[in-house]
N, C-alpha and C positions, 0 to 999 in steps of 0.2 A: 487324778489321785495324787499326783506329785505335790500339789499344794496342801494336801492333808497330812503329809508325813511329819512336818514339825509339830502339828497339833496332836497327832497320834503318839509321837515319841514323848511329848511333854505331858501326856496323860490328860489333855484337855478335852479329848473326844474319843469316841470308840467308833471305828468304821465297821458297819454291819455286813457290808457286801461290796464287792467290786463288780461292775457291770461289764466285765471283759470276758472273752471266750475261755480264758484260763487264768489261773492264779498269777498274780504279778510277782516279780522278783523283789529281793531286798526287804525293807522294813514292812512291806505289805504282804509278804509271802504267807503269813498265817491267816489272812483275811479271805474267807471263802467267796467264791463267785456267787452271783444271784442264781445261776443255773444249779450249782451244787445244793442250793437251798430250795429248789423246786420252782423257781421263777425263770421261765424261758425268755430271758431278756439279755441283750448285749447293747450297750450304749457308750461306745468309746468317744472320747474327746480327742479330736485330731486338730493339730495346728498346721497352718499352711500359709502360703502366700498366693494371692490371687491378683490377676491383672485385669484392668478395665477393658471394656468392649472395643475400644478404638486402638488397641495395640496391634501393630502390624504382625504378620506371621513371622517375619525375620526377627523382630524384637521378642516375640513370644518364644521362639526357638532359642534365642540367645539366653534368656532367663532360665528356660528349662535346662539347657546345657550347663549353665553356671551352677544351678542348684544340684544337679546330678554330680558335678565335681565336688562341690562344697561338702555334701553330706558324707563323702568318703574321706575327708581329711581328719587327721587326729585332733586338730583344733576344734572342729565342729563337734566331733564325738565327745570331746572333753566338756565342752559347754553344755551339750545335751545332758550328759551324765551329771554335771554339777547342778542342774536344775531338776533332776529326777524325772526326766522325760524318757520315753521309750521310743526305740527306733520304729519309724513308720515312713517308708520311702516310696511314695507313688508320685508320678509326674504326668503332666499332659493329659491325654485322652483317658489314660488308665485312672488317674485321680478324678477327672471329671465324671467318669462313669461310676466310680466308687461313691462319690458324694451324692450323685443323683439317686443311686440305689439306696443309700443310707437314709436320705431324706424321705423317700417313699416308705421305707421300712419304719422309720420313726413315726410318720404320719399314721400308718396302720396300727402301730403299737399304742400310740396315744388314743386312737379311736377305741381300741379294745379295752383300754383302761377307763373309758368314759371321759377322757380329758379333751376331746375334740369332737366336732360334729362332722 
């Protein structure tokens, strides 16, 4: 939704719903969730960094530790806020599990809407 804020503020479009579990802060605070409107759907967009399959365990751990440190710095938080992004900090196995569960959920939702076989 962060990409929509300039268009929303400029009056170029109207956002009908956010597909988040709760209302978003800031300029999107008055936009209702899909759930509030009777649609049982959440479809967050998450951004992340992924490593290739040939990265060693030591290199993987180094990157995971680096990102865990980085997200807690004022500089990172400032850059995230400047871009209108929301905090979402998952790492390693926890992120892997989340992504796999979300993909399965999206697949089921798409089927229920008749968008996939």
